[in-house]
C-alpha positions, 0 to 999 in steps of 0.5 A: 500500500503506497503512502499516496493512497487516500482511500483503501478498499479493504475488500481488495486488501484482506490483510494490510499492515501499517506503522500506525493505525488510527481508529476514528476519523473524528476530531481526535483521529484526523488531528493525530494523523495530520500531526504525525504526518507533519512530524514523521512523514516516513511512517505509513499511516491509516485512518479507520472511519466508515463515515463519508462526512465529518461534523464540527459538533461544537457548532450544533448548539449554535445551529439549534439557536439559529446562529449557524446553519447546519451546512457550516458544521459538515464537511466531506471526510475524504477532504480532511484525510491528510495527504499520504494517509490511507483511509480505510472506509470501514468500521472497527469490528474487533481488536486483538492487541496481543497480535497487533491486529484489528478486524473490520466490518467487511471481514478484513484485517489490519495489522499495525506497529502502533495503534491510536484509539479515537473512535468516539462514544455512542449516543444511546438514543435507545436509552430513553424509551420512545425518543427515537420515534418522536425526535424531530417532531412533536416539539422533541429536539436535540442538539446532539444530532445535526438534523435534530439541531435544525429542528431545535431552532424551529422549536425555539421560533414556534414556541409561544409560551407554555412549558419547555423542558431541558434534560441532562443525563448522567455523566460523562457526556460530550461537552457537559455544558451543552444541555444548558447552553441551549436552554439559556439561548432559548430563554434569551430568544423568548425574552426578546420575542416577549414570551418568556413571561408566559413560559415555564422553563425547567432544567431536569438533570441527573446530577446534583450540581449545575456544573462539575467545576464549582468555580463556574456555578455562580454565573450559571445560577445567575442565569437560572435566576435571571430567566426564572428557570426551575432546576430539578436535580437528580431527575433522569429522563427515562421515557418520552411520549411525543403524541401525549407531550409527556416526559417520564423521569426517575427522580431521586429524593434527598433520602435516596428514595426514587419515584417516577415523575411525569411532566407535560411539555410543549417543547423538550430538548433532550440529551441522550445517555452516552456510553462506550462503543460496544466494540470497544467495551467488548475488547481487551483495550477497555477498562471495567466500564468500557472506556479505552484504559489509558494513563491519564497523563501520558495517554498510553494504554496501561497494558499495551505499550504500543497503544494510545487513546484520546478523545471521547473514548478515553478513560481520562477523567476530563471533560469530553470536548474538542478543546481537550482533543486539541491538547491531547493530540500533541501529547499522543503524537509526542509520546508515540514517537518517543516510544518508537525512538526508544525514549522516555515519555515526557509529554503529560496531559493535565486534563485541560478542557474548555466549555464556552457556556452561552448564557445569552446571545453575545455573552459567554462564560469561558470555562477552562479547567484541568484535572481536579477542577483546577482553573486553567484559563488562557487569558488573565481575565476572570472567566466567571464573567460573561463576555462578548469577546468569548462569544466572538471566540466561540462563533468566529475563531474556534471554528476557523481554528478547528477546520484550518489549523487543528485538523491540518496538524497545526499545534499553535496554542494560547498557553493555558495555566492555573490561575487564582481569582478572588471569591467575589 
């Protein structure tokens, strides 16, 4: 297989070997492939990815709020595969790390010297009874799917008052702030349309805190109070009846007892439960709950020295965001090349993640943090303050950074670091 191949037809190549095989052609997989090509062009590389399209998923909140169009968030996968990297257009079907092999959905096998696991996670739409049957109609929307995000915007525009529910499942999920970002944007939109006073907005979340990093909770509570949002903690969405406009939750009381709570809605934004991919969970690469079992600092597998993992599939206890991938990818590339060269692994990931929390149109709380809830902003400004500059960062700079820099192997970064801010 030549290095200039962009697409591998695995049906014509039942057994192919590469120096590095990257499973997943999303943000993590493409970024690692591009950076490896930039640093070591002599390596034979392949990306295993079945999808024809690639999505900028952080943009879907803005699609749901009418700021972006769906088309702005979708591009051809083939156009993003770095030159000289083979694209194996198939899904991973099984892993044999002891033999340095993986099987594919078409029955073929691929061998590797090094494996990078970046397959993402599974959006468990079936985890909420009735959701798949009603999503995209009956006022049931979700920004976790591109077409459903378009319907979110339609729901916001057609809402004239009544009850709007917003759900959040148990962690971990992609971008922990996304379930409430759209809620604040919806409330701000309805305020401008003059129907907020005729609305009841409820945030039903499975957890017991608005955000996992306490430092950023106060500005979110301010937004909740400003819009008059009722927050129901430990409410886990279990079922939806779209035609009856009812949502059923499992509610846990302070004493630990659970009960079934049924709520009527005129509109509901749903976030599906998110779990490891079945093929990963069933593999020797997984930990006890199904994530790729990597060292949280080096991102190398805890058992297989020639395997690395990053992104949503990794076991690292950080926020599952594109911002985390942007920092993780150079760590994986640096440490993989160190192993290849027989050197020590010196690159360390500090758990950095970022979540631009849209509390209004034009206003964002730019949450940046690392392992242990350390506050690690890129700028010396108090990140709890909603800023218009962060809105421009979210809507203008970050999409450019993703498409034109990150996915092409660029490693420029505004350094983040731990900073202290007053309690006021």
